[in-house]
DSSP file (Angstrom, degrees, kcal/mol; ACC not computed):
  #  RESIDUE AA STRUCTURE BP1 BP2  ACC     N-H-->O    O-->H-N    N-H-->O    O-->H-N    TCO  KAPPA ALPHA  PHI   PSI    X-CA   Y-CA   Z-CA
    1    1 A M              0   0    0      0, 0.0     2,-0.1     0, 0.0     0, 0.0   0.000 360.0 360.0 360.0 143.3   96.7  147.3  100.1
    2    2 A K        -     0   0    0      1,-0.1     2,-0.0    58,-0.0     0, 0.0  -0.340 360.0 -97.4 -72.1 156.1  100.0  146.4   98.4
    3    3 A S        -     0   0    0     57,-0.1     2,-0.5     1,-0.1    91,-0.3  -0.270  37.9-120.3 -68.0 163.3  100.0  145.3   94.8
    4    4 A L  E     -A   58   0A   0     54,-2.6    54,-2.9    89,-0.1     2,-0.4  -0.918  17.4-156.3-112.5 131.4  100.1  141.6   94.1
    5    5 A T  E     -AB  57  92A   0     87,-2.8    87,-3.7    -2,-0.5     2,-0.4  -0.905   9.2-163.5-104.6 134.8  102.8  139.8   92.1
    6    6 A I  E     -AB  56  91A   0     50,-2.5    50,-2.8    -2,-0.4     2,-0.5  -0.969   8.7-171.4-117.9 132.3  102.0  136.6   90.3
    7    7 A V  E     -AB  55  90A   0     83,-2.1    83,-2.4    -2,-0.4     2,-0.5  -0.972  11.7-175.8-120.6 113.5  104.6  134.1   89.1
    8    8 A A  E     -AB  54  89A   0     46,-2.3    46,-2.5    -2,-0.5     2,-0.5  -0.945   8.0-162.3-114.6 124.7  103.0  131.4   87.0
    9    9 A N  E     -AB  53  88A   0     79,-3.0    79,-2.4    -2,-0.5     2,-0.5  -0.923   7.1-174.3-108.9 125.8  105.1  128.5   85.7
   10   10 A I  E     -AB  52  87A   0     42,-2.9    42,-3.3    -2,-0.5     2,-0.6  -0.980   7.0-166.1-122.1 123.4  103.7  126.4   82.8
   11   11 A I  E     -AB  51  86A   0     75,-2.9    74,-2.4    -2,-0.5    75,-1.5  -0.941  15.0-152.2-110.9 113.2  105.5  123.3   81.6
   12   12 A A  E     - B   0  84A   0     38,-3.0    72,-0.3    -2,-0.6     5,-0.1  -0.477  27.3 -98.6 -79.9 151.3  104.1  122.2   78.3
   13   13 A N    >   -     0   0    0     70,-3.2     3,-2.5    -2,-0.1     4,-0.2  -0.469  41.1-113.2 -61.7 144.3  104.2  118.6   77.1
   14   14 A S  T 3  S+     0   0    0      1,-0.3     3,-0.5     2,-0.2    -1,-0.1   0.766 116.7  48.2 -58.7 -28.1  107.3  118.2   74.8
   15   15 A D  T 3  S+     0   0    0      1,-0.2    -1,-0.3     2,-0.1     4,-0.1   0.397 112.4  49.9 -91.8   4.1  105.1  117.6   71.8
   16   16 A K  S <> S+     0   0    0     -3,-2.5     4,-2.6    67,-0.2     5,-0.3   0.167  70.3 114.0-125.6  16.8  102.8  120.5   72.5
   17   17 A I  H  > S+     0   0    0     -3,-0.5     4,-2.7    -4,-0.2     5,-0.2   0.928  80.3  46.1 -57.6 -49.8  105.3  123.4   73.1
   18   18 A D  H  > S+     0   0    0      1,-0.2     4,-2.4     2,-0.2    -1,-0.2   0.901 113.2  49.3 -63.8 -41.4  104.2  125.4   70.0
   19   19 A L  H  > S+     0   0    0      2,-0.2     4,-2.1     1,-0.2    -1,-0.2   0.948 113.5  45.5 -62.4 -48.8  100.5  125.0   70.7
   20   20 A V  H  X S+     0   0    0     -4,-2.6     4,-2.6     1,-0.2     5,-0.2   0.914 112.3  52.4 -62.0 -43.0  100.9  126.1   74.3
   21   21 A K  H  X S+     0   0    0     -4,-2.7     4,-2.6    -5,-0.3    -1,-0.2   0.934 109.4  48.5 -58.9 -47.3  103.1  129.0   73.3
   22   22 A Q  H  X S+     0   0    0     -4,-2.4     4,-1.3     1,-0.2    -1,-0.2   0.890 112.6  48.3 -62.3 -39.3  100.6  130.3   70.8
   23   23 A E  H  X S+     0   0    0     -4,-2.1     4,-0.6     2,-0.2    -1,-0.2   0.883 111.6  49.7 -69.0 -38.1   97.7  130.0   73.3
   24   24 A L  H >X S+     0   0    0     -4,-2.6     3,-1.3     1,-0.2     4,-0.6   0.910 106.9  55.2 -65.6 -41.7   99.8  131.9   76.0
   25   25 A L  H >X S+     0   0    0     -4,-2.6     3,-0.9     1,-0.3     4,-0.6   0.838  99.3  62.1 -60.7 -32.5  100.7  134.6   73.5
   26   26 A K  H 3X S+     0   0    0     -4,-1.3     4,-0.6     1,-0.2    -1,-0.3   0.760  98.3  58.3 -63.4 -25.0   96.9  135.2   72.8
   27   27 A L  H <X S+     0   0    0     -3,-1.3     4,-2.1    -4,-0.6     5,-0.2   0.732  89.4  75.0 -77.2 -22.7   96.4  136.1   76.5
   28   28 A I  H <X S+     0   0    0     -3,-0.9     4,-2.7    -4,-0.6     5,-0.2   0.947  94.7  40.4 -65.1 -58.0   98.9  139.0   76.6
   29   29 A E  H  X S+     0   0    0     -4,-0.6     4,-1.0     1,-0.2    -1,-0.2   0.917 118.7  45.8 -61.3 -45.6   97.2  141.9   74.8
   30   30 A I  H  < S+     0   0    0     -4,-0.6     4,-0.2     1,-0.2     3,-0.2   0.881 115.1  47.9 -66.5 -37.2   93.7  141.3   76.3
   31   31 A T  H >< S+     0   0    0     -4,-2.1     3,-1.9     1,-0.2    -2,-0.2   0.908 105.5  57.1 -71.0 -41.2   95.1  140.9   79.8
   32   32 A R  H 3< S+     0   0    0     -4,-2.7    -1,-0.2     1,-0.3    -2,-0.2   0.766 104.6  54.7 -60.7 -23.8   97.3  144.0   79.6
   33   33 A A  T 3< S+     0   0    0     -4,-1.0    -1,-0.3    -3,-0.2    -2,-0.2   0.528  87.4 108.9 -85.4  -6.9   94.1  146.0   78.9
   34   34 A E  S X  S-     0   0    0     -3,-1.9     3,-1.7    -4,-0.2     2,-0.1  -0.374  82.5 -96.5 -73.8 148.8   92.3  144.7   82.0
   35   35 A E  T 3  S+     0   0    0      1,-0.2    32,-0.1    -2,-0.1    -1,-0.1  -0.413 109.7  19.7 -59.5 132.0   91.6  146.9   85.0
   36   36 A G  T 3  S+     0   0    0      1,-0.3    23,-2.3    -2,-0.1     2,-0.6   0.261  85.8 132.4  93.2 -12.2   94.3  146.5   87.6
   37   37 A C  E <   +C   58   0A   0     -3,-1.7    -1,-0.3    21,-0.2    21,-0.2  -0.646  23.4 171.3 -79.2 119.0   97.0  145.0   85.3
   38   38 A I  E    S-     0   0A   0     19,-3.0     2,-0.3    -2,-0.6    20,-0.2   0.871  71.5 -14.5 -89.0 -49.3  100.3  146.7   85.9
   39   39 A N  E     -C   57   0A   0     18,-1.4    18,-2.2     2,-0.0    -1,-0.4  -0.985  50.2-170.7-153.2 155.2  102.4  144.2   83.8
   40   40 A Y  E     +C   56   0A   0     -2,-0.3     2,-0.5    16,-0.2    16,-0.2  -0.772  21.3 176.9-149.7  92.0  101.8  140.8   82.3
   41   41 A D  E     -C   55   0A   0     14,-2.7    14,-2.7    -2,-0.3     2,-0.4  -0.896  16.6-153.3-117.2 124.6  105.1  139.4   80.8
   42   42 A L  E     -C   54   0A   0     -2,-0.5     2,-0.3    12,-0.2    12,-0.2  -0.781  14.9-175.2 -97.0 135.6  105.6  136.0   79.3
   43   43 A H  E     -C   53   0A   0     10,-2.5    10,-2.4    -2,-0.4     2,-0.4  -0.921  13.5-153.4-126.6 152.8  109.0  134.4   79.3
   44   44 A Q  E     -C   52   0A   0     -2,-0.3     8,-0.2     8,-0.2     2,-0.1  -0.998  30.7-110.2-126.8 132.4  110.3  131.1   77.8
   45   45 A D        -     0   0    0      6,-2.7     6,-0.2     3,-0.5    -2,-0.0  -0.346  16.8-143.4 -63.6 134.0  113.3  129.3   79.3
   46   46 A N  S    S+     0   0    0      1,-0.2    -1,-0.1    -2,-0.1     0, 0.0   0.794  99.9  35.3 -68.8 -29.6  116.4  129.4   77.2
   47   47 A E  S    S+     0   0    0      1,-0.3    -1,-0.2     4,-0.0    -2,-0.1   0.744 125.5  37.4 -96.0 -27.9  117.4  125.8   78.1
   48   48 A N    >   -     0   0    0      3,-0.1     3,-2.3     1,-0.1    -3,-0.5  -0.848  62.9-171.2-128.6  93.8  114.0  124.2   78.3
   49   49 A P  T 3  S+     0   0    0      0, 0.0    -1,-0.1     0, 0.0   -37,-0.1   0.627  83.6  67.2 -64.6 -11.6  111.6  125.6   75.6
   50   50 A A  T 3  S+     0   0    0    -39,-0.1   -38,-3.0    -6,-0.1     2,-0.6   0.606  84.8  87.3 -79.7 -11.0  108.7  123.7   77.2
   51   51 A H  E <   +A   11   0A   0     -3,-2.3    -6,-2.7   -40,-0.2     2,-0.3  -0.813  55.2 176.1 -99.2 117.7  109.0  126.0   80.3
   52   52 A F  E     -AC  10  44A   0    -42,-3.3   -42,-2.9    -2,-0.6     2,-0.4  -0.878   8.0-166.4-114.9 149.8  107.0  129.2   80.2
   53   53 A M  E     -AC   9  43A   0    -10,-2.4   -10,-2.5    -2,-0.3     2,-0.5  -0.984   9.2-155.4-141.0 128.2  106.7  131.8   83.0
   54   54 A F  E     -AC   8  42A   0    -46,-2.5   -46,-2.3    -2,-0.4     2,-0.6  -0.886   6.2-164.2 -96.7 130.8  104.3  134.7   83.4
   55   55 A Y  E     +AC   7  41A   0    -14,-2.7   -14,-2.7    -2,-0.5     2,-0.3  -0.978  22.5 173.8-112.7 117.1  105.5  137.5   85.6
   56   56 A E  E     -AC   6  40A   0    -50,-2.8   -50,-2.5    -2,-0.6     2,-0.4  -0.918  23.5-164.2-128.8 147.1  102.5  139.7   86.5
   57   57 A N  E     -AC   5  39A   0    -18,-2.2   -19,-3.0    -2,-0.3   -18,-1.4  -1.000  12.4-175.2-131.0 135.9  101.8  142.6   88.8
   58   58 A W  E     -AC   4  37A   0    -54,-2.9   -54,-2.6    -2,-0.4   -21,-0.2  -0.931  33.2-128.5-128.8 148.4   98.2  143.6   89.7
   59   59 A T  S    S+     0   0    0    -23,-2.3     2,-0.3    -2,-0.3   -22,-0.1   0.769  93.1   3.0 -69.3 -24.1   97.0  146.6   91.7
   60   60 A S     >  -     0   0    0    -24,-0.2     4,-1.6   -56,-0.1    -1,-0.2  -0.992  65.3-119.8-156.8 157.5   94.9  144.3   93.9
   61   61 A R  H  > S+     0   0    0     -2,-0.3     4,-2.6     1,-0.2     5,-0.2   0.861 113.1  59.3 -64.4 -35.7   94.2  140.6   94.5
   62   62 A E  H  > S+     0   0    0      1,-0.2     4,-1.9     2,-0.2    -1,-0.2   0.913 105.9  46.0 -62.0 -43.7   90.5  141.2   93.8
   63   63 A L  H  > S+     0   0    0      2,-0.2     4,-2.0     1,-0.2    -1,-0.2   0.848 111.5  52.5 -70.8 -31.9   91.3  142.5   90.3
   64   64 A W  H  X S+     0   0    0     -4,-1.6     4,-2.3     2,-0.2    -2,-0.2   0.909 108.1  51.4 -64.8 -41.4   93.6  139.6   89.6
   65   65 A Q  H  X S+     0   0    0     -4,-2.6     4,-1.1     2,-0.2    -2,-0.2   0.871 107.0  53.3 -64.4 -35.6   90.8  137.2   90.7
   66   66 A T  H >< S+     0   0    0     -4,-1.9     3,-0.6     1,-0.2     4,-0.4   0.931 108.4  50.9 -61.3 -44.6   88.5  139.0   88.2
   67   67 A H  H >< S+     0   0    0     -4,-2.0     3,-1.7     1,-0.2     6,-0.3   0.921 106.1  54.6 -55.8 -46.1   91.1  138.4   85.5
   68   68 A M  H 3< S+     0   0    0     -4,-2.3    -1,-0.2     1,-0.3    -2,-0.2   0.743 107.2  51.0 -64.4 -22.8   91.3  134.7   86.5
   69   69 A A  T << S+     0   0    0     -4,-1.1    -1,-0.3    -3,-0.6    -2,-0.2   0.451  87.0 116.9 -92.1  -1.3   87.5  134.4   86.0
   70   70 A N  S X> S-     0   0    0     -3,-1.7     4,-1.4    -4,-0.4     3,-0.8  -0.259  75.0-117.2 -71.8 156.1   87.5  135.9   82.5
   71   71 A Q  H 3> S+     0   0    0      1,-0.2     4,-2.8     2,-0.2     5,-0.2   0.838 110.1  62.3 -61.5 -36.5   86.5  134.1   79.4
   72   72 A H  H 3> S+     0   0    0      1,-0.2     4,-1.7     2,-0.2    -1,-0.2   0.814 103.7  50.0 -65.5 -26.6   89.9  134.3   77.7
   73   73 A L  H <> S+     0   0    0     -3,-0.8     4,-2.4    -6,-0.3    -1,-0.2   0.891 110.8  49.1 -73.5 -39.4   91.4  132.3   80.6
   74   74 A A  H  X S+     0   0    0     -4,-1.4     4,-2.3     2,-0.2    -2,-0.2   0.895 110.5  51.3 -63.6 -39.6   88.7  129.7   80.2
   75   75 A D  H  X S+     0   0    0     -4,-2.8     4,-2.5     2,-0.2    -1,-0.2   0.906 109.5  50.1 -63.8 -41.5   89.4  129.6   76.4
   76   76 A Y  H  X S+     0   0    0     -4,-1.7     4,-1.9    -5,-0.2    -2,-0.2   0.931 109.9  50.5 -60.8 -45.8   93.1  129.0   77.1
   77   77 A M  H  < S+     0   0    0     -4,-2.4     4,-0.4     1,-0.2    -2,-0.2   0.907 112.7  46.4 -60.6 -42.3   92.3  126.2   79.5
   78   78 A A  H >< S+     0   0    0     -4,-2.3     3,-0.8     1,-0.2    -1,-0.2   0.912 112.5  49.8 -66.0 -42.4   90.1  124.5   77.0
   79   79 A A  H 3< S+     0   0    0     -4,-2.5    -1,-0.2     1,-0.2    -2,-0.2   0.790 118.0  38.9 -68.6 -28.1   92.6  124.9   74.1
   80   80 A T  T >X S+     0   0    0     -4,-1.9     3,-2.7    -5,-0.2     4,-0.6   0.282  78.4 140.6-107.8  10.2   95.5  123.5   76.1
   81   81 A E  T <4 S+     0   0    0     -3,-0.8    -3,-0.1    -4,-0.4    -4,-0.0  -0.331  81.1   8.8 -56.7 127.7   93.7  120.7   78.0
   82   82 A G  T 34 S+     0   0    0      2,-0.2    -1,-0.3    -2,-0.0    -2,-0.0   0.454 112.2  89.3  80.7   1.0   96.0  117.7   78.1
   83   83 A C  T <4  +     0   0    0     -3,-2.7   -70,-3.2     1,-0.1     2,-0.5   0.526  68.7  77.6-105.7  -9.6   98.9  119.8   76.7
   84   84 A V  E  <  -B   12   0A   0     -4,-0.6   -72,-0.3   -72,-0.3    -2,-0.2  -0.906  54.2-167.8-110.9 122.4  100.4  121.0   80.0
   85   85 A A  E    S-     0   0A   0    -74,-2.4     2,-0.3    -2,-0.5   -73,-0.2   0.877  74.7  -3.7 -74.7 -39.0  102.5  118.7   82.1
   86   86 A S  E     -B   11   0A   0    -75,-1.5   -75,-2.9     2,-0.0     2,-0.4  -0.995  55.0-167.7-155.3 154.4  102.5  121.0   85.1
   87   87 A F  E     +B   10   0A   0     -2,-0.3     2,-0.4   -77,-0.2   -77,-0.2  -0.977   9.2 178.0-143.9 125.6  101.3  124.4   86.3
   88   88 A T  E     -B    9   0A   0    -79,-2.4   -79,-3.0    -2,-0.4     2,-0.4  -0.984   6.3-167.8-129.0 144.8  102.3  126.3   89.4
   89   89 A L  E     -B    8   0A   0     -2,-0.4     2,-0.5   -81,-0.2   -81,-0.2  -0.997   1.0-166.6-134.4 130.7  101.2  129.7   90.5
   90   90 A N  E     -B    7   0A   0    -83,-2.4   -83,-2.1    -2,-0.4     2,-0.6  -0.974  11.2-151.5-119.9 128.9  102.6  131.8   93.3
   91   91 A E  E     +B    6   0A   0     -2,-0.5     2,-0.3   -85,-0.2   -85,-0.2  -0.876  32.0 178.3 -93.0 123.8  101.0  134.9   94.8
   92   92 A M  E     -B    5   0A   0    -87,-3.7   -87,-2.8    -2,-0.6     2,-0.4  -0.859  27.7-141.2-131.7 159.9  103.8  137.1   96.1
   93   93 A T        -     0   0    0     -2,-0.3     2,-0.3   -89,-0.2   -89,-0.1  -0.985  26.7-121.5-122.0 130.2  104.3  140.5   97.7
   94   94 A H        +     0   0    0     -2,-0.4   -91,-0.1   -91,-0.3   -92,-0.0  -0.541  34.6 172.6 -68.5 127.8  107.2  142.8   96.8
   95   95 A I              0   0    0     -2,-0.3    -1,-0.1     0, 0.0     0, 0.0   0.428 360.0 360.0-120.9  -1.0  109.3  143.4   99.9
   96   96 A G              0   0    0      0, 0.0    -2,-0.1     0, 0.0     0, 0.0   0.411 360.0 360.0-163.8 360.0  112.4  145.2   98.8
């Protein structure tokens, strides 16, 4: 099976940018140590600081789903409840 690429876009509420950023940063080290994680890279838009994007690659969809069920993701969701204006996630396959 091919590896799985995830592109997750998180738009923070304008008054919660710093809080959301700090919570997202907490996810990086623990996620990078997870089985199946190839890379887990957080970006912040240069023009819109409320826009964050994770670019992730996983060895399999199953291991990514295990990641999504982990406690640190639940902790992030609880800490940022009401602070995120929008969240979109795309599961993608590298084709070239």
